[in-house]
Backbone as a printed PyTorch tensor [residue, N CA C, xyz], in Angstrom:
tensor([[[  8.8170,  -9.5960,  12.4080],
         [  7.9860,  -8.6580,  11.6810],
         [  7.3660,  -9.4020,  10.4980]],

        [[  6.0570,  -9.2410,  10.3020],
         [  5.4340,  -9.9660,   9.2010],
         [  5.7690,  -9.3090,   7.8640]],

        [[  5.5590, -10.0510,   6.8100],
         [  5.9480,  -9.6360,   5.4660],
         [  5.2190,  -8.3700,   5.0140]],

        [[  3.9080,  -8.2890,   5.2480],
         [  3.1500,  -7.1120,   4.8260],
         [  3.6500,  -5.8530,   5.5320]],

        [[  3.9680,  -5.9700,   6.8190],
         [  4.4780,  -4.8190,   7.5540],
         [  5.8430,  -4.4140,   7.0210]],

        [[  6.6850,  -5.3730,   6.6810],
         [  8.0020,  -5.0730,   6.1120],
         [  7.8550,  -4.3260,   4.7950]],

        [[  6.9380,  -4.7920,   3.9430],
         [  6.7040,  -4.1270,   2.6590],
         [  6.1960,  -2.7080,   2.9020]],

        [[  5.2680,  -2.5640,   3.8500],
         [  4.7160,  -1.2460,   4.1540],
         [  5.8160,  -0.2810,   4.5850]],

        [[  6.6910,  -0.7220,   5.4600],
         [  7.7510,   0.1540,   5.9490],
         [  8.6880,   0.5690,   4.8180]],

        [[  8.9960,  -0.3540,   3.9180],
         [  9.8380,  -0.0160,   2.7730],
         [  9.1470,   1.0070,   1.8790]],

        [[  7.8470,   0.8210,   1.6580],
         [  7.0850,   1.7450,   0.8250],
         [  7.0140,   3.1140,   1.4870]],

        [[  6.7690,   3.1330,   2.7850],
         [  6.6650,   4.3920,   3.5210],
         [  7.9550,   5.2000,   3.4080]],

        [[  9.0770,   4.5230,   3.4760],
         [ 10.3590,   5.2130,   3.3680],
         [ 10.6450,   5.6580,   1.9440]],

        [[ 10.2210,   4.8670,   0.9680],
         [ 10.5110,   5.1710,  -0.4300],
         [  9.5790,   6.2380,  -1.0090]],

        [[  8.3270,   6.2740,  -0.5310],
         [  7.3310,   7.1850,  -1.0900],
         [  6.6090,   7.9610,   0.0010]],

        [[  7.2990,   8.8090,   0.7390],
         [  6.5910,   9.5620,   1.7810],
         [  5.6080,  10.5390,   1.1440]],

        [[  4.4820,  10.7340,   1.7900],
         [  3.4930,  11.6950,   1.3000],
         [  3.9510,  13.1070,   1.6450]],

        [[  3.5620,  14.0710,   0.8430],
         [  3.8640,  15.4490,   1.2120],
         [  3.2010,  15.7670,   2.5500]],

        [[  3.8690,  16.4230,   3.4730],
         [  3.2990,  16.6710,   4.7930],
         [  1.9290,  17.3210,   4.7640]],

        [[  1.7060,  18.2890,   3.8920],
         [  0.4090,  18.9660,   3.8530],
         [ -0.7060,  18.0000,   3.4740]],

        [[ -0.4070,  17.0270,   2.6120],
         [ -1.4330,  16.0790,   2.1870],
         [ -1.8850,  15.1880,   3.3360]],

        [[ -0.9730,  14.8320,   4.2080],
         [ -1.3010,  13.9290,   5.2960],
         [ -2.0820,  14.6170,   6.4090]],

        [[ -1.9740,  15.9210,   6.5100],
         [ -2.5900,  16.6300,   7.6260],
         [ -4.1070,  16.5270,   7.6510]],

        [[ -4.7500,  16.5730,   6.5170],
         [ -6.2070,  16.6190,   6.4770],
         [ -6.8540,  15.3440,   5.9510]],

        [[ -6.1280,  14.2690,   5.8870],
         [ -6.6690,  13.0300,   5.3520],
         [ -7.4060,  12.2330,   6.4240]],

        [[ -8.5130,  11.6170,   6.0240],
         [ -9.2080,  10.6890,   6.9070],
         [ -8.4270,   9.3850,   6.9340]],

        [[ -8.7720,   8.5030,   7.8570],
         [ -8.1040,   7.1940,   7.9090],
         [ -8.2760,   6.4550,   6.5850]],

        [[ -9.4590,   6.5390,   5.9830],
         [ -9.6990,   5.8520,   4.7060],
         [ -8.8060,   6.4300,   3.6090]],

        [[ -8.6270,   7.7340,   3.5950],
         [ -7.7490,   8.3480,   2.6020],
         [ -6.2950,   7.9390,   2.8260]],

        [[ -5.8990,   7.8420,   4.0780],
         [ -4.5430,   7.3800,   4.3890],
         [ -4.3750,   5.9390,   3.9280]],

        [[ -5.3680,   5.0960,   4.1910],
         [ -5.2960,   3.6950,   3.7390],
         [ -5.1320,   3.6390,   2.2190]],

        [[ -5.8970,   4.4470,   1.4970],
         [ -5.8010,   4.4540,   0.0370],
         [ -4.4270,   4.9480,  -0.4210]],

        [[ -3.8840,   5.9390,   0.2650],
         [ -2.5470,   6.4410,  -0.0830],
         [ -1.4930,   5.3590,   0.1360]],

        [[ -1.6120,   4.6250,   1.2330],
         [ -0.6740,   3.5380,   1.5220],
         [ -0.7860,   2.4550,   0.4530]],

        [[ -2.0170,   2.1240,   0.0600],
         [ -2.2250,   1.1190,  -0.9910],
         [ -1.6180,   1.6000,  -2.3030]],

        [[ -1.8540,   2.8460,  -2.6640],
         [ -1.2910,   3.3920,  -3.9090],
         [  0.2310,   3.3590,  -3.8950]],

        [[  0.8260,   3.6900,  -2.7520],
         [  2.2840,   3.6460,  -2.6420],
         [  2.7950,   2.2150,  -2.7650]],

        [[  2.0810,   1.2770,  -2.1600],
         [  2.4830,  -0.1260,  -2.2330],
         [  2.4430,  -0.6270,  -3.6800]],

        [[  1.3720,  -0.3050,  -4.3800],
         [  1.2280,  -0.7260,  -5.7810],
         [  2.2950,  -0.0610,  -6.6450]],

        [[  2.5650,   1.2210,  -6.3970],
         [  3.5730,   1.9410,  -7.1810],
         [  4.9710,   1.3570,  -7.0020]],

        [[  5.2170,   0.7540,  -5.8470],
         [  6.5440,   0.1900,  -5.5950],
         [  6.7220,  -1.2050,  -6.1950]],

        [[  5.6390,  -1.7850,  -6.7200],
         [  5.7140,  -3.1220,  -7.3080],
         [  6.2630,  -3.0060,  -8.7300]],

        [[  7.2750,  -3.8030,  -9.0930],
         [  7.9160,  -3.6410, -10.3950],
         [  7.1500,  -4.2090, -11.5970]],

        [[  6.1760,  -5.0600, -11.3850],
         [  5.4750,  -5.6920, -12.5010],
         [  4.1060,  -5.0970, -12.7670]],

        [[  3.3390,  -5.7870, -13.6360],
         [  2.0110,  -5.3350, -14.0220],
         [  0.9060,  -5.8360, -13.0990]],

        [[  1.1650,  -6.8410, -12.3040],
         [  0.0970,  -7.4980, -11.5580],
         [  0.3320,  -7.5500, -10.0430]],

        [[  0.4020,  -6.3990,  -9.3820],
         [  0.5390,  -6.4640,  -7.9360],
         [ -0.7480,  -6.9550,  -7.2640]],

        [[ -1.9030,  -6.5320,  -7.7810],
         [ -3.1910,  -6.8470,  -7.1450],
         [ -4.1240,  -7.5630,  -8.1220]],

        [[ -5.0630,  -8.3310,  -7.5940],
         [ -5.9920,  -9.0750,  -8.4660],
         [ -6.7900,  -8.1810,  -9.4080]],

        [[ -7.0830,  -6.9550,  -8.9980],
         [ -7.9110,  -6.0710,  -9.8190],
         [ -7.1180,  -5.2810, -10.8550]],

        [[ -5.7860,  -5.3990, -10.8480],
         [ -4.9640,  -4.7190, -11.8460],
         [ -5.0800,  -5.4200, -13.1960]],

        [[ -4.5940,  -4.7560, -14.2240],
         [ -4.6690,  -5.2800, -15.5820],
         [ -3.3000,  -5.7680, -16.0380]],

        [[ -3.2750,  -6.9600, -16.6010],
         [ -2.0370,  -7.5440, -17.1330],
         [ -1.6710,  -6.8560, -18.4480]],

        [[ -0.4900,  -7.1170, -18.9570],
         [ -0.0290,  -6.4730, -20.1920],
         [ -0.9000,  -6.8330, -21.3960]],

        [[ -1.6010,  -7.9680, -21.3310],
         [ -2.4690,  -8.3570, -22.4470],
         [ -3.8820,  -7.7810, -22.3110]],

        [[ -4.1110,  -6.9630, -21.2760],
         [ -5.3990,  -6.3130, -21.0880],
         [ -6.3750,  -7.0620, -20.2000]],

        [[ -6.0330,  -8.2700, -19.8010],
         [ -6.9280,  -9.0530, -18.9400],
         [ -6.6860,  -8.7060, -17.4700]],

        [[ -7.6380,  -9.0450, -16.6290],
         [ -7.4640,  -8.8420, -15.1830],
         [ -6.3920,  -9.7960, -14.6750]],

        [[ -5.6310,  -9.3490, -13.7040],
         [ -4.5590, -10.1770, -13.1530],
         [ -5.1080, -11.3500, -12.3510]],

        [[ -6.1440, -11.1100, -11.5550],
         [ -6.7710, -12.1820, -10.7900],
         [ -5.7770, -12.9850,  -9.9780]],

        [[ -5.8260, -14.2920, -10.1370],
         [ -4.9650, -15.1880,  -9.3580],
         [ -3.5100, -15.1700,  -9.8060]],

        [[ -3.2110, -14.4720, -10.8800],
         [ -1.8140, -14.3250, -11.3160],
         [ -1.1120, -13.1970, -10.5800]],

        [[ -1.8550, -12.4270,  -9.8020],
         [ -1.2730, -11.2800,  -9.1110],
         [ -0.3300, -11.7170,  -7.9980]],

        [[  0.6010, -10.8280,  -7.6610],
         [  1.5180, -11.0910,  -6.5480],
         [  0.7370, -11.2600,  -5.2480]],

        [[ -0.3430, -10.5110,  -5.0900],
         [ -1.1780, -10.5760,  -3.8930],
         [ -1.7650, -11.9720,  -3.7030]],

        [[ -2.0980, -12.6240,  -4.7970],
         [ -2.7630, -13.9300,  -4.7480],
         [ -1.8040, -15.1010,  -4.6010]],

        [[ -0.5150, -14.8470,  -4.7780],
         [  0.4670, -15.9290,  -4.7080],
         [  1.1570, -15.9320,  -3.3480]],

        [[  1.2150, -17.0910,  -2.7090],
         [  1.9120, -17.1650,  -1.4170],
         [  3.4250, -17.0250,  -1.6110]],

        [[  4.0760, -16.4280,  -0.6340],
         [  5.5240, -16.2390,  -0.7200],
         [  5.8680, -15.0450,  -1.5760]],

        [[  7.0750, -14.5990,  -1.4990],
         [  7.5130, -13.4750,  -2.3250],
         [  6.9250, -12.1490,  -1.8940]],

        [[  6.6480, -11.3040,  -2.8530],
         [  6.1290,  -9.9630,  -2.5750],
         [  4.7160, -10.0370,  -2.0090]],

        [[  4.3900,  -9.0490,  -1.2020],
         [  3.0560,  -8.9810,  -0.5920],
         [  2.5410,  -7.5480,  -0.6650]],

        [[  2.1320,  -7.0850,  -1.8620],
         [  1.6280,  -5.7260,  -1.9610],
         [  0.3370,  -5.5630,  -1.1610]],

        [[  0.1070,  -4.3490,  -0.7010],
         [ -1.1360,  -4.0270,  -0.0110],
         [ -2.1350,  -3.6140,  -1.0830]],

        [[ -3.2610,  -4.3170,  -1.1680],
         [ -4.2110,  -4.0750,  -2.2550],
         [ -5.5790,  -3.6010,  -1.7870]],

        [[ -5.9510,  -3.9090,  -0.5600],
         [ -7.2910,  -3.6230,  -0.0680],
         [ -7.2140,  -2.8980,   1.2710]],

        [[ -8.2030,  -2.0620,   1.5880],
         [ -8.1750,  -1.3290,   2.8610],
         [ -7.9760,  -2.2290,   4.0790]],

        [[ -8.5210,  -3.4200,   4.0540],
         [ -8.3690,  -4.3210,   5.2000],
         [ -6.9450,  -4.8600,   5.3440]],

        [[ -6.0990,  -4.6780,   4.3370],
         [ -4.6930,  -5.0670,   4.4230],
         [ -3.8840,  -4.0500,   5.2270]],

        [[ -4.4040,  -2.8400,   5.3480],
         [ -3.7020,  -1.7500,   6.0260],
         [ -4.1670,  -1.6940,   7.4800]],

        [[ -3.2480,  -1.9530,   8.3790],
         [ -3.5950,  -1.9860,   9.7970],
         [ -3.6880,  -0.5720,  10.3770]],

        [[ -4.3140,  -0.4670,  11.5340],
         [ -4.3870,   0.8190,  12.2290],
         [ -2.9800,   1.3200,  12.5700]],

        [[ -2.0740,   0.3940,  12.8740],
         [ -0.6870,   0.7770,  13.1730],
         [ -0.0240,   1.3880,  11.9380]],

        [[ -0.2800,   0.8400,  10.7650],
         [  0.2720,   1.3940,   9.5320],
         [ -0.2410,   2.8150,   9.3090]],

        [[ -1.5300,   3.0370,   9.5830],
         [ -2.1160,   4.3720,   9.4390],
         [ -1.4320,   5.3340,  10.4060]],

        [[ -1.2760,   4.9140,  11.6520],
         [ -0.6250,   5.7570,  12.6560],
         [  0.8340,   6.0400,  12.2720]],

        [[  1.5480,   5.0250,  11.7880],
         [  2.9460,   5.2070,  11.3700],
         [  3.0370,   6.1830,  10.2000]],

        [[  2.1110,   6.0670,   9.2610],
         [  2.0620,   6.9710,   8.1040],
         [  1.8710,   8.4060,   8.5840]],

        [[  0.9230,   8.5940,   9.4790],
         [  0.6530,   9.9340,  10.0010],
         [  1.8820,  10.4820,  10.7420]],

        [[  2.4930,   9.6390,  11.5600],
         [  3.6720,  10.0550,  12.3200],
         [  4.8210,  10.4330,  11.3650]],

        [[  5.0120,   9.6240,  10.3370],
         [  6.1010,   9.8670,   9.3810],
         [  5.8650,  11.1200,   8.5410]],

        [[  4.6120,  11.5320,   8.4350],
         [  4.2720,  12.6700,   7.5970],
         [  3.8350,  13.8880,   8.4130]],

        [[  4.0950,  13.8680,   9.7010],
         [  3.8190,  15.0260,  10.5370],
         [  2.3620,  15.3260,  10.8010]],

        [[  1.5070,  14.3250,  10.6570],
         [  0.0740,  14.5280,  10.8880],
         [ -0.3570,  13.8950,  12.1890]],

        [[ -1.4210,  14.4130,  12.7380],
         [ -1.9720,  13.8460,  13.9700],
         [ -3.0970,  12.8840,  13.6190]],

        [[ -3.3220,  11.9050,  14.4840],
         [ -4.3990,  10.9350,  14.2780],
         [ -5.7370,  11.6490,  14.3160]],

        [[ -6.6570,  11.1510,  13.5040],
         [ -8.0210,  11.7080,  13.4830],
         [ -8.9560,  10.7870,  14.2050]]])
């Protein structure tokens, strides 16, 4: 299992969406929800390049996303696979759109 998928599964279990919210979401909305959950599960200030560091600057290449090895937060819609969207929907009682 690849690292991003492992992180996604941990996030999905830790932060399930309310079932009603998942029922009417488009794939893009589901992708954004998965990204938000992934970022929320990151313990530091810089999970993604576009986040802000504690000194107010952009995280950029200091982000966990930009560093090889270690944590692999999901930061962009293209990081979220169709399988992740389907798993999210299945875990939250929603049908694929």
